[in-house]
Backbone bond lengths (Angstrom), bond angles and torsions (degrees), N, CA, C in turn:
res aa  C-N    CA-C-N  psi(-1)  N-CA   C-N-CA  omega(-1)  CA-C   N-CA-C  phi
1 M - - - 1.469 - - 1.520 108.78 -
2 S 1.317 117.43 137.04 1.459 122.13 178.81 1.519 110.49 -64.89
3 T 1.342 114.91 140.87 1.464 119.59 175.30 1.521 110.88 -60.64
4 L 1.329 116.61 -37.66 1.450 120.18 -177.01 1.519 112.23 -65.82
5 S 1.340 117.72 -27.73 1.455 120.06 -175.91 1.520 112.30 -68.52
6 T 1.332 118.34 -16.39 1.462 121.80 179.52 1.522 111.83 -92.67
7 Q 1.335 117.99 -1.16 1.449 121.84 -177.04 1.522 110.34 -105.79
8 P 1.351 118.53 150.84 1.462 120.32 171.10 1.524 109.63 -59.22
9 L 1.334 116.91 136.40 1.455 121.27 -176.80 1.516 110.81 -113.09
10 S 1.349 115.13 149.47 1.456 120.77 175.96 1.526 109.09 -85.26
11 A 1.335 116.58 -178.45 1.466 121.18 178.77 1.524 111.55 -60.94
12 S 1.325 117.43 -25.78 1.459 121.19 -179.40 1.519 112.73 -80.70
13 G 1.321 117.30 -10.49 1.456 120.46 -174.55 1.509 113.49 90.04
14 L 1.323 117.14 -4.31 1.464 122.06 175.18 1.529 109.14 -85.90
15 P 1.350 117.80 163.54 1.462 119.35 177.21 1.524 111.22 -51.46
16 A 1.323 116.61 136.22 1.462 121.34 -177.00 1.523 111.90 -58.81
17 S 1.326 117.52 -26.81 1.467 121.45 179.63 1.525 112.39 -64.13
18 L 1.346 116.83 -17.59 1.463 120.94 -178.72 1.523 112.57 -91.02
19 A 1.323 118.24 -11.04 1.465 120.84 -177.45 1.527 110.44 -57.24
20 G 1.319 115.96 132.79 1.455 121.30 -179.83 1.514 114.65 89.34
21 T 1.340 118.32 -4.51 1.465 121.03 179.49 1.524 109.95 -65.99
22 V 1.323 116.07 123.89 1.461 122.28 178.23 1.531 108.42 -91.50
23 F 1.315 117.21 129.42 1.465 120.88 -173.19 1.518 110.92 -139.02
24 A 1.316 114.71 164.51 1.461 122.72 167.31 1.518 107.41 -127.07
25 K 1.317 115.95 158.56 1.457 120.29 174.87 1.527 108.20 -125.28
26 G 1.324 116.13 134.24 1.450 121.41 -179.64 1.503 111.27 -144.97
27 H 1.340 115.89 172.92 1.474 119.12 177.88 1.524 110.29 -151.39
28 G 1.320 114.77 157.36 1.451 123.66 171.20 1.512 107.64 -124.79
29 T 1.323 117.17 109.81 1.474 123.74 -173.93 1.531 111.92 47.39
30 G 1.331 115.46 44.85 1.466 120.38 174.62 1.504 115.73 86.87
31 N 1.305 118.62 -10.85 1.467 123.27 175.24 1.528 105.72 -81.09
32 D 1.363 118.11 107.71 1.463 119.60 -165.93 1.525 112.59 -107.65
33 F 1.350 113.71 152.40 1.461 121.40 -171.32 1.527 110.46 -142.52
34 L 1.324 114.70 148.00 1.452 122.13 166.08 1.519 107.76 -96.97
35 L 1.323 117.10 137.33 1.462 121.49 -176.07 1.524 110.00 -128.53
36 V 1.333 115.42 136.41 1.455 122.65 179.40 1.518 108.38 -130.92
37 A 1.329 116.60 132.15 1.461 121.37 176.29 1.527 109.70 -88.59
38 D 1.329 116.03 129.17 1.467 121.69 178.85 1.527 108.45 -132.95
39 P 1.345 117.47 68.03 1.472 120.17 -173.96 1.518 114.28 -64.98
40 D 1.326 117.72 -19.39 1.461 120.49 179.15 1.525 112.96 -96.51
41 G 1.325 117.09 -1.57 1.463 120.28 -178.55 1.504 112.89 62.01
42 A 1.341 116.11 31.52 1.467 120.63 -172.90 1.517 113.82 -101.21
43 R 1.342 118.32 -8.07 1.461 119.29 -171.66 1.524 110.66 -130.36
44 D 1.313 117.27 95.57 1.454 120.65 171.27 1.522 107.90 -86.70
45 F 1.327 116.29 164.77 1.463 121.34 -179.46 1.525 108.56 -127.26
46 T 1.322 116.15 134.98 1.454 120.00 178.45 1.520 109.82 -76.97
47 A 1.329 115.88 166.35 1.463 120.55 176.71 1.524 110.60 -61.04
48 A 1.333 117.13 -39.33 1.466 120.34 -179.47 1.528 111.23 -66.85
49 E 1.335 117.37 -40.60 1.462 120.44 177.90 1.524 111.07 -64.11
50 T 1.340 116.03 -43.47 1.457 120.29 179.50 1.522 111.06 -61.84
51 A 1.335 116.75 -46.76 1.459 120.70 -179.88 1.522 111.25 -61.80
52 A 1.333 117.02 -37.90 1.466 120.33 179.23 1.523 110.97 -65.48
53 L 1.316 117.31 -44.00 1.458 120.65 178.79 1.526 112.15 -63.03
54 C 1.334 116.90 -39.81 1.464 121.49 -174.80 1.527 113.25 -82.92
55 D 1.327 117.70 -9.78 1.460 120.80 179.82 1.535 109.97 -59.48
56 R 1.337 116.73 127.06 1.460 120.46 -173.38 1.527 113.64 -79.09
57 R 1.312 117.86 -12.33 1.462 120.06 178.72 1.527 112.42 -108.93
58 L 1.319 116.88 -39.24 1.460 120.45 -175.21 1.526 112.70 -105.88
59 G 1.324 117.61 -9.74 1.453 121.44 -179.40 1.513 111.88 -121.57
60 L 1.326 116.17 -148.64 1.459 121.67 -179.14 1.513 111.83 -86.44
61 G 1.337 117.36 -29.61 1.456 122.15 176.02 1.513 113.85 88.04
62 A 1.337 116.46 119.52 1.465 121.09 177.07 1.525 109.38 -172.09
63 D 1.339 114.96 158.98 1.459 121.01 173.07 1.519 111.79 -77.97
64 G 1.333 116.27 -24.00 1.456 119.30 -177.10 1.518 111.44 -160.64
65 F 1.318 115.37 168.26 1.461 123.14 -177.35 1.518 108.55 -127.28
66 I 1.344 116.82 133.56 1.460 122.08 -177.43 1.518 109.93 -127.26
67 R 1.326 115.46 122.74 1.466 120.69 171.61 1.516 108.10 -101.78
68 A 1.338 116.56 124.78 1.459 121.90 176.22 1.519 108.15 -89.42
69 V 1.327 116.09 109.74 1.457 121.05 -174.61 1.534 108.85 -134.57
70 P 1.327 118.76 139.11 1.466 119.69 175.88 1.530 111.38 -57.52
71 S 1.312 116.01 137.96 1.463 120.69 -176.26 1.525 112.57 -56.58
72 R 1.313 117.02 -30.57 1.472 119.93 -176.10 1.523 112.88 -66.05
73 H 1.327 117.58 -15.17 1.460 120.74 -177.73 1.535 113.28 -89.69
74 L 1.332 117.67 -3.83 1.471 120.61 -179.58 1.518 109.93 -123.91
75 P 1.337 118.45 142.42 1.473 119.74 177.17 1.522 112.16 -56.26
76 E 1.344 117.12 -41.45 1.470 120.71 179.83 1.530 110.45 -63.66
77 G 1.325 114.96 -39.67 1.452 119.30 -179.97 1.511 112.91 -68.57
78 R 1.333 116.95 -41.88 1.468 120.09 179.03 1.527 110.84 -62.46
79 A 1.321 116.75 -35.40 1.468 119.71 177.77 1.530 110.76 -65.15
80 L 1.335 117.02 -39.50 1.462 120.57 179.79 1.528 111.44 -68.64
81 L 1.327 116.49 -34.28 1.457 120.22 -178.94 1.526 112.34 -64.42
82 Q 1.329 117.02 -20.79 1.461 120.26 178.75 1.520 111.38 -63.30
83 T 1.317 117.03 -33.41 1.467 120.91 -178.39 1.521 112.83 -109.70
84 E 1.343 117.66 -20.74 1.463 121.54 -179.73 1.521 108.90 -135.44
85 P 1.346 117.16 78.21 1.470 120.78 -173.90 1.519 113.86 -64.21
86 Q 1.343 118.26 -15.07 1.460 120.15 -179.99 1.531 112.57 -86.01
87 A 1.335 117.45 -3.64 1.471 120.29 178.19 1.524 108.98 -80.48
88 E 1.331 115.07 67.92 1.463 121.50 -173.36 1.522 112.48 -64.63
89 W 1.330 116.96 -36.40 1.465 120.98 -174.55 1.518 111.65 -106.24
90 F 1.326 115.06 141.76 1.466 122.56 -179.76 1.525 108.87 -115.79
91 M 1.326 116.18 133.50 1.460 121.89 176.31 1.527 108.50 -91.49
92 D 1.333 115.73 98.11 1.466 121.90 178.41 1.523 106.89 -84.52
93 Y 1.340 115.86 98.46 1.474 121.52 -169.14 1.525 111.78 -106.45
94 R 1.321 115.57 135.13 1.462 122.50 176.21 1.529 109.96 -126.85
95 N 1.324 116.51 144.12 1.460 121.61 170.71 1.526 109.62 -69.88
96 S 1.318 116.97 168.33 1.462 120.02 -176.14 1.523 113.11 -68.00
97 D 1.330 117.93 -17.83 1.463 119.87 176.41 1.531 111.96 -87.66
98 G 1.336 117.02 2.32 1.451 121.83 178.83 1.517 114.67 95.55
99 S 1.320 117.35 -9.43 1.464 120.09 -179.46 1.530 110.52 -73.56
100 I 1.330 115.75 148.14 1.465 121.58 180.00 1.523 109.41 -79.20
101 S 1.337 116.37 138.48 1.459 121.66 176.95 1.523 109.54 -122.90
102 E 1.333 115.69 153.39 1.452 120.18 -175.13 1.533 112.13 -73.12
103 M 1.344 116.45 -38.33 1.458 118.23 -168.06 1.516 109.63 -164.17
104 C 1.324 116.58 154.44 1.461 122.81 174.11 1.524 107.46 -147.72
105 G 1.318 116.92 116.22 1.463 121.11 -175.92 1.514 113.74 -66.69
106 N 1.333 117.47 -41.37 1.463 119.41 174.63 1.522 110.12 -70.18
107 G 1.332 115.93 -38.32 1.459 120.29 -178.23 1.511 113.30 -62.49
108 V 1.328 118.59 -38.01 1.462 119.92 -176.91 1.522 110.63 -69.91
109 R 1.338 118.46 -31.14 1.464 120.26 174.96 1.533 110.11 -66.66
110 V 1.337 115.94 -46.40 1.464 119.88 179.49 1.524 109.99 -64.64
111 F 1.322 117.06 -37.27 1.461 122.41 178.15 1.523 111.10 -58.51
112 V 1.328 117.15 -48.64 1.464 120.70 -179.40 1.532 110.26 -65.10
113 H 1.332 116.90 -40.60 1.460 120.01 177.60 1.533 110.42 -61.04
114 F 1.323 116.74 -39.23 1.465 122.40 177.13 1.530 110.99 -63.28
115 L 1.334 117.59 -45.19 1.466 120.81 178.34 1.525 110.89 -57.70
116 I 1.328 116.16 -42.89 1.465 120.69 -179.60 1.527 110.17 -65.07
117 E 1.327 116.72 -47.86 1.460 120.58 -178.04 1.528 112.09 -65.85
118 E 1.327 117.50 -29.07 1.460 122.14 177.97 1.523 112.62 -80.50
119 G 1.335 117.25 -7.80 1.456 120.70 -176.47 1.509 113.25 77.05
120 L 1.338 116.92 17.92 1.462 121.57 -179.16 1.523 112.52 -91.79
121 A 1.334 116.77 -11.90 1.461 121.79 178.33 1.519 108.60 -151.69
122 V 1.325 115.69 152.82 1.462 122.56 175.45 1.516 107.48 -119.99
123 L 1.338 116.86 128.98 1.464 119.82 -176.91 1.526 109.57 -146.11
124 P 1.332 117.59 92.21 1.466 120.01 176.03 1.533 110.69 -66.25
125 E 1.322 116.46 160.22 1.459 119.78 177.91 1.523 109.80 -59.42
126 G 1.323 115.71 132.73 1.464 122.25 -177.86 1.514 114.18 93.36
127 A 1.354 117.15 -14.44 1.465 120.72 -179.60 1.526 110.52 -85.77
128 V 1.340 115.87 161.39 1.463 122.70 -174.81 1.522 109.45 -119.53
129 L 1.335 116.23 137.96 1.466 121.62 177.56 1.528 108.90 -124.82
130 P 1.353 118.78 119.40 1.469 120.94 176.00 1.529 109.76 -76.56
131 I 1.334 116.10 134.57 1.463 122.28 -179.18 1.531 108.94 -124.99
132 G 1.320 116.29 131.08 1.453 120.55 175.87 1.518 111.13 -79.97
133 T 1.327 116.31 135.77 1.467 122.44 174.58 1.523 107.87 -141.19
134 R 1.309 116.50 170.41 1.469 120.13 177.11 1.521 112.34 -73.65
135 A 1.333 116.70 -5.38 1.461 121.13 172.91 1.528 110.29 -106.61
136 G 1.341 116.85 22.08 1.452 120.95 178.93 1.522 112.45 99.56
137 V 1.326 116.14 -174.80 1.462 121.64 -179.86 1.525 109.32 -81.88
138 K 1.334 116.01 131.23 1.460 121.85 177.44 1.523 108.70 -113.14
139 L 1.327 116.42 132.60 1.460 122.50 -179.60 1.524 108.78 -95.17
140 V 1.329 115.88 119.40 1.464 121.73 -176.02 1.523 108.72 -111.44
141 T 1.331 116.83 125.81 1.459 123.35 179.11 1.521 109.18 -109.20
142 R 1.319 116.95 132.72 1.452 119.56 174.15 1.523 109.00 -80.18
143 V 1.332 116.88 125.71 1.458 122.83 -178.59 1.519 108.54 -127.04
144 A 1.309 116.31 168.83 1.466 120.86 177.51 1.526 109.03 -59.81
145 G 1.310 116.38 124.09 1.458 120.34 176.93 1.517 115.32 85.14
146 G 1.339 117.64 4.95 1.464 117.59 179.10 1.505 113.21 157.88
147 Y 1.334 114.99 -137.99 1.462 121.67 -173.76 1.522 109.38 -141.45
148 A 1.329 115.92 146.34 1.462 122.08 174.72 1.529 107.53 -116.60
149 V 1.324 116.20 133.31 1.458 121.84 -174.49 1.520 109.85 -119.66
150 D 1.328 116.41 124.44 1.463 120.22 169.28 1.525 106.45 -75.39
151 M 1.327 115.91 105.17 1.459 121.12 -175.48 1.522 112.32 -81.04
152 G 1.328 116.13 -2.18 1.454 119.23 -179.85 1.519 112.03 87.08
153 P 1.317 117.43 -172.62 1.464 121.22 -178.04 1.522 111.99 -75.05
154 W 1.325 115.76 151.95 1.453 121.59 172.35 1.517 108.57 -105.27
155 E 1.322 115.85 162.29 1.463 120.01 173.78 1.523 109.69 -156.39
156 F 1.306 116.17 154.32 1.457 120.90 173.43 1.527 108.73 -76.59
157 I 1.314 116.40 139.62 1.458 120.84 179.00 1.525 110.88 -73.88
158 Y 1.334 115.56 -35.18 1.476 121.15 176.31 1.531 107.58 -122.14
159 P 1.327 118.97 76.10 1.469 121.40 -169.54 1.519 114.80 -61.51
160 D 1.327 117.98 -35.60 1.465 119.18 -178.69 1.524 111.00 -65.86
161 H 1.329 116.45 -44.04 1.468 119.94 178.24 1.521 111.29 -66.14
162 A 1.327 116.78 -39.43 1.463 120.29 179.86 1.525 110.53 -61.88
163 A 1.325 116.60 -44.11 1.461 120.64 -178.71 1.519 111.57 -67.26
164 A 1.323 116.67 -36.51 1.469 120.06 -174.96 1.523 112.78 -81.04
165 K 1.340 117.43 -37.13 1.461 119.80 -170.77 1.529 114.58 -127.51
166 A 1.328 117.65 -5.10 1.473 122.31 -174.95 1.521 111.77 60.31
167 M 1.325 117.09 20.74 1.457 124.00 173.96 1.506 108.09 -158.81
168 D 1.340 116.34 157.96 1.454 118.14 -178.57 1.514 113.45 -146.44
169 T 1.330 116.91 -2.85 1.459 120.71 -178.37 1.516 110.00 -141.20
170 V 1.334 114.17 167.84 1.464 121.22 172.18 1.524 107.07 -120.95
171 V 1.337 116.10 130.63 1.462 122.02 -175.04 1.523 109.32 -120.31
172 D 1.327 115.24 130.60 1.458 121.30 177.73 1.529 108.04 -119.29
173 A 1.317 117.12 128.10 1.464 121.65 179.99 1.512 109.17 -139.24
174 G 1.324 115.87 150.85 1.443 120.35 177.31 1.520 111.29 -59.85
175 G 1.319 116.34 144.24 1.450 121.12 -179.41 1.504 114.74 90.10
176 L 1.342 118.12 -15.93 1.460 121.90 176.10 1.520 108.86 -96.69
177 E 1.319 117.26 133.34 1.464 120.97 -175.05 1.509 112.41 -65.89
178 V 1.332 116.41 -35.62 1.470 120.55 -179.17 1.524 108.71 -138.30
179 P 1.337 118.21 155.73 1.469 120.47 174.35 1.524 110.78 -58.87
180 R 1.322 115.78 151.98 1.457 121.90 -176.41 1.528 111.18 -121.61
181 P 1.332 117.16 151.86 1.464 119.89 175.08 1.518 110.91 -72.44
182 G 1.326 115.99 147.92 1.450 121.15 178.30 1.516 110.84 -132.94
183 L 1.320 115.50 164.20 1.458 122.51 179.47 1.526 107.39 -126.31
184 S 1.329 116.88 127.03 1.460 122.02 -172.41 1.525 110.87 -97.38
185 V 1.338 115.53 125.25 1.462 122.78 -174.53 1.528 108.73 -127.37
186 S 1.321 116.51 135.49 1.462 120.63 173.62 1.521 109.62 -102.19
187 M 1.345 115.00 128.01 1.461 122.06 171.45 1.528 109.06 -114.10
188 G 1.326 115.59 32.70 1.454 121.27 -168.53 1.512 110.28 92.27
189 N 1.315 116.58 -19.89 1.465 124.93 167.97 1.526 107.39 -134.38
190 P 1.333 118.51 159.71 1.468 120.86 -169.92 1.530 113.93 -86.62
191 H 1.328 115.32 142.31 1.463 122.28 178.16 1.524 109.74 -138.96
192 T 1.318 115.69 148.34 1.457 121.95 172.50 1.520 107.32 -127.14
193 V 1.336 116.92 120.75 1.458 122.48 -173.21 1.528 109.58 -107.08
194 V 1.332 115.36 131.17 1.467 122.55 -179.41 1.522 108.30 -121.67
195 A 1.331 117.61 128.21 1.462 121.94 177.68 1.526 110.04 -90.69
196 L 1.326 116.24 133.23 1.456 122.67 173.92 1.528 108.57 -116.92
197 A 1.332 115.91 159.48 1.462 120.08 -172.66 1.520 113.42 -87.98
198 E 1.333 117.84 -32.59 1.462 120.97 -170.95 1.526 111.25 -133.18
199 L 1.330 115.73 151.13 1.461 120.35 175.48 1.526 112.01 -65.22
200 T 1.336 117.00 -30.48 1.462 119.42 177.20 1.518 111.09 -65.74
201 E 1.328 116.59 -35.95 1.458 121.16 177.00 1.530 110.27 -67.90
202 L 1.325 116.40 -38.47 1.458 120.75 177.53 1.527 110.28 -63.82
203 A 1.318 116.64 -43.58 1.460 120.71 -179.19 1.520 111.85 -65.23
204 A 1.337 116.92 -31.45 1.464 121.31 -177.14 1.522 113.25 -81.95
205 T 1.334 117.73 -11.59 1.462 120.68 -179.06 1.526 110.06 -68.30
206 D 1.321 116.05 128.66 1.465 122.27 -176.94 1.522 109.76 -90.75
207 L 1.340 115.79 110.76 1.465 120.64 179.44 1.513 111.47 -110.21
208 T 1.323 117.05 22.85 1.466 119.76 174.33 1.521 111.07 -73.80
209 R 1.316 116.79 -15.29 1.468 120.88 173.74 1.526 107.89 -132.08
210 A 1.306 115.65 157.72 1.461 120.38 -175.97 1.521 111.00 -66.77
211 P 1.332 118.38 132.63 1.462 120.24 172.92 1.527 110.75 -62.29
212 S 1.317 115.68 152.64 1.462 121.85 175.29 1.520 108.74 -89.03
213 V 1.335 116.71 127.04 1.465 121.83 -177.70 1.520 108.38 -123.30
214 S 1.338 116.40 127.92 1.462 120.56 -178.89 1.532 110.06 -138.63
215 P 1.349 117.85 121.31 1.468 126.77 -5.51 1.516 110.33 -74.80
216 E 1.316 116.28 153.81 1.456 121.84 179.69 1.518 109.19 -104.75
217 P 1.341 118.65 137.08 1.475 120.34 175.69 1.528 110.68 -55.11
218 D 1.321 116.31 154.70 1.466 121.89 -173.13 1.524 113.23 -54.67
219 D 1.330 117.29 -37.87 1.461 120.93 -176.66 1.520 112.71 -99.27
220 G 1.335 116.40 20.91 1.456 119.40 -177.12 1.520 110.89 81.34
221 T 1.330 116.69 -176.04 1.459 119.31 -176.86 1.516 110.89 -156.58
222 N 1.330 115.70 150.42 1.458 122.36 166.50 1.523 107.27 -84.08
223 V 1.319 117.63 144.06 1.461 120.57 -176.95 1.525 109.41 -120.78
224 E 1.338 115.94 121.56 1.460 122.31 178.61 1.526 110.46 -108.26
225 F 1.313 116.72 131.18 1.459 123.14 173.08 1.524 107.23 -108.15
226 V 1.342 116.66 123.21 1.463 120.56 -172.37 1.524 110.65 -126.50
227 V 1.332 114.53 146.05 1.462 121.83 173.60 1.520 107.63 -121.20
228 P 1.330 118.76 113.17 1.464 120.54 175.45 1.528 110.08 -66.65
229 A 1.338 116.28 143.03 1.456 120.72 179.30 1.525 110.06 -72.55
230 E 1.308 115.31 163.87 1.471 121.36 176.08 1.532 107.91 -129.88
231 P 1.330 119.44 105.69 1.462 126.40 4.91 1.532 111.78 -74.08
232 L 1.320 115.61 158.29 1.454 120.72 -176.60 1.526 112.04 -69.43
233 V 1.346 116.73 -36.73 1.461 121.50 -173.78 1.523 109.59 -117.05
234 V 1.327 115.90 127.87 1.457 122.03 177.71 1.526 108.11 -125.71
235 E 1.343 115.98 118.19 1.468 121.71 -179.33 1.526 111.54 52.32
236 G 1.327 116.23 41.23 1.453 122.46 174.41 1.510 115.43 82.16
237 I 1.334 117.51 4.96 1.458 121.42 -178.84 1.525 110.04 -118.41
238 G 1.342 116.49 126.37 1.456 120.94 176.98 1.527 110.33 -72.00
239 Q 1.338 114.92 147.54 1.467 120.39 -174.88 1.533 109.71 -128.11
240 V 1.337 116.66 125.59 1.458 120.87 174.64 1.530 109.02 -139.36
241 T 1.326 114.90 156.00 1.457 122.46 173.72 1.522 108.02 -116.24
242 M 1.334 117.88 139.83 1.462 121.30 -169.88 1.516 111.93 -139.37
243 R 1.342 115.27 144.47 1.460 122.98 162.14 1.524 107.55 -123.97
244 V 1.346 116.83 155.00 1.455 119.01 -174.13 1.522 110.87 -141.85
245 H 1.339 114.73 142.77 1.458 122.16 167.77 1.522 106.39 -110.45
246 E 1.363 116.25 115.72 1.458 120.74 -178.31 1.526 110.23 -93.24
247 R 1.324 115.79 134.76 1.465 120.29 178.26 1.527 109.09 -60.86
248 G 1.309 115.94 137.46 1.453 121.10 178.45 1.512 114.23 75.47
249 V 1.345 117.67 3.36 1.462 120.73 -176.91 1.525 111.29 -132.44
250 G 1.334 116.52 -54.45 1.466 122.30 -171.07 1.514 109.31 112.98
251 E 1.326 116.85 -162.46 1.463 118.44 178.10 1.517 109.69 -71.36
252 T 1.336 116.20 136.55 1.454 122.04 175.36 1.529 108.94 -122.41
253 L 1.336 116.14 162.08 1.462 120.41 -179.19 1.521 112.16 -73.36
254 S 1.328 116.66 -14.49 1.456 120.65 179.85 1.518 108.91 -165.41
255 C 1.324 116.16 156.89 1.471 122.08 174.27 1.516 106.84 -149.98
256 G 1.330 116.87 114.75 1.451 120.47 -175.46 1.513 113.74 -66.13
257 T 1.339 117.04 -50.65 1.460 119.06 178.22 1.533 109.97 -64.90
258 G 1.339 116.61 -31.92 1.460 120.57 176.85 1.515 112.07 -65.55
259 A 1.341 117.10 -39.03 1.462 120.45 176.87 1.523 110.40 -63.65
260 C 1.340 116.42 -39.76 1.462 119.96 176.75 1.528 110.82 -62.83
261 A 1.331 116.55 -45.67 1.466 120.39 179.35 1.523 111.08 -62.66
262 A 1.334 117.16 -39.11 1.468 120.86 178.41 1.520 111.00 -62.19
263 A 1.344 116.61 -41.14 1.461 120.07 177.94 1.524 111.05 -67.77
264 V 1.343 116.84 -39.82 1.471 120.40 177.43 1.530 110.28 -57.60
265 A 1.336 116.24 -51.37 1.464 120.66 -176.28 1.523 111.79 -65.62
266 T 1.335 116.99 -44.38 1.466 119.95 -177.14 1.518 111.18 -66.27
267 R 1.323 116.99 -40.34 1.471 119.83 177.17 1.514 110.61 -63.84
268 F 1.333 116.92 -39.12 1.465 120.77 178.45 1.528 110.77 -63.87
269 W 1.334 116.57 -45.14 1.465 120.70 178.71 1.528 111.78 -64.88
270 A 1.335 117.76 -33.38 1.461 121.32 -177.24 1.521 112.23 -70.86
271 G 1.337 116.57 -24.99 1.453 120.17 174.59 1.520 113.92 84.57
272 A 1.330 115.62 -167.95 1.458 122.56 -177.03 1.525 110.22 -55.60
273 G 1.320 115.21 139.23 1.456 119.93 179.21 1.508 114.08 91.53
274 A 1.331 118.23 -6.00 1.466 120.66 177.62 1.529 109.23 -66.04
275 P 1.316 118.12 144.96 1.469 120.38 -175.06 1.522 113.13 -73.08
276 D 1.325 114.85 165.13 1.461 121.37 177.49 1.525 112.24 -97.59
277 A 1.330 117.41 -5.48 1.464 121.85 178.78 1.524 109.14 -115.95
278 W 1.341 115.63 135.09 1.457 120.78 -175.57 1.519 110.77 -136.53
279 S 1.319 114.71 147.64 1.457 122.59 172.97 1.521 107.08 -115.05
280 V 1.336 116.81 124.23 1.455 121.57 -176.06 1.526 108.85 -116.17
281 D 1.339 115.83 113.16 1.459 121.65 177.28 1.525 109.42 -86.13
282 V 1.313 115.79 127.70 1.466 122.81 177.46 1.527 107.20 -124.85
283 P 1.330 118.93 165.72 1.464 118.99 -178.81 1.525 114.32 -56.17
284 G 1.338 117.91 -26.73 1.456 120.88 -178.03 1.515 114.96 -93.51
285 G 1.341 118.62 0.84 1.462 120.29 -179.28 1.514 112.16 145.87
286 T 1.324 116.79 -144.81 1.465 122.49 -177.50 1.515 109.72 -137.67
287 V 1.332 116.20 136.31 1.459 121.68 173.18 1.522 108.67 -121.83
288 G 1.333 115.43 157.01 1.452 121.24 178.27 1.523 110.92 -106.03
289 V 1.322 116.60 144.47 1.462 122.80 177.76 1.525 108.20 -130.65
290 R 1.335 116.15 131.92 1.464 121.05 176.23 1.519 109.95 -130.93
291 F 1.332 115.40 146.58 1.461 121.79 175.17 1.522 108.22 -103.09
292 L 1.348 115.19 126.99 1.453 121.14 -173.57 1.525 109.79 -134.91
293 P 1.335 117.71 151.65 1.473 119.18 172.01 1.519 110.12 -68.18
294 G 1.314 116.15 132.96 1.454 120.47 -178.22 1.512 112.21 -94.62
295 P 1.338 117.49 161.05 1.465 120.99 179.41 1.516 113.13 -66.05
296 D 1.344 116.99 -16.17 1.458 120.87 179.58 1.528 112.09 -92.77
297 G 1.345 116.71 7.87 1.457 120.56 -179.88 1.510 114.05 84.49
298 R 1.327 118.05 -2.63 1.456 122.24 178.28 1.527 109.40 -102.94
299 E 1.324 115.64 159.25 1.460 119.58 177.17 1.525 109.72 -74.91
300 H 1.328 116.52 130.07 1.451 122.71 178.44 1.524 110.53 -106.73
301 V 1.327 115.25 162.07 1.463 121.86 177.39 1.522 108.13 -117.57
302 E 1.326 116.25 130.21 1.463 121.62 176.42 1.528 109.05 -108.57
303 L 1.320 115.55 132.22 1.462 122.51 178.37 1.521 108.77 -113.52
304 S 1.331 117.14 131.89 1.460 120.02 179.07 1.521 110.33 -130.57
305 G 1.337 114.97 148.28 1.452 120.20 179.07 1.509 111.09 171.72
306 P 1.331 117.13 178.57 1.462 121.44 -176.18 1.520 112.23 -81.44
307 A 1.331 115.17 166.88 1.462 123.38 172.52 1.521 107.59 -146.01
308 V 1.326 116.35 134.64 1.463 121.40 -173.99 1.521 109.40 -137.34
309 L 1.337 117.25 138.01 1.460 122.07 166.86 1.522 107.57 -100.16
310 V 1.329 116.93 132.64 1.466 120.17 -174.30 1.516 113.59 -115.31
311 A 1.346 118.55 -16.80 1.463 119.88 -176.14 1.512 110.37 -161.47
312 R 1.334 115.17 156.39 1.454 123.61 171.12 1.514 108.12 -134.88
313 G 1.312 116.38 154.04 1.461 118.33 179.06 1.504 112.71 -174.28
314 T 1.321 114.79 -177.49 1.460 123.04 178.26 1.521 107.80 -132.07
315 V 1.320 117.00 132.34 1.469 121.39 178.53 1.534 108.51 -67.63
316 L 1.311 116.00 130.45 1.467 121.20 -179.65 1.530 111.54 -76.77
């Protein structure tokens, strides 16, 4: 029996508790989100409510749900304000199944665009806005054609295995004849990157169900399948094509942190002389990834791409 069938329902068939919720819908290269402004920190959403809203057949439909809430209203946000007092807004992000996620690279661009369109933030081109997330403070710069996000430092989840073998997991997915080696990368959330040889092999990979990853990080993992271009580098920019299965969501048209992880892994596999700038083609478009020295002395990853709002409405 559906969980929703035991709850009072509104005229729309959604939980009655959602009636009157004002929302916007946006996307970053096809990775789509529902966004709600909660400037008073008065409206949290349960996992069941989030899943109902994101349901593509019975709800509004989205890969994820974002509540825009002042950082001071959340324990995680108040902790961030101790070191970054300008991180006024917190991106309270949930996967489409209602589970909480640490970070979403496409989502944070759409989030900032939503804040601007709502009149909750002002960000001229070239200016930077600090945003609180469960993966720390992210610095978002408005650029021509979209937004660039300092995603912070990357790291290998199993560094000893990565250094010794350039792989640390085995991944099995439908459509692949045999399991493949993967490399696990943290972008504040977990990723496992698998290299494939041909675009036809990438197209044949079945992502209607979650790939099997062994060993799997404690909190699960997003899985990226990537095909390096031939030639790999064009005019100083590395080129890869990617598909992704996101934990708690399924296959999405794009994944920002996944694109960063794909660039991390591919650059590592390419060895000395690999470029610091990458173009990552996903089913929903193209995002840019750059490796930059960070203020903390560690290498940071910058993600850039568009953000669009496509609709506004009120739940009936």
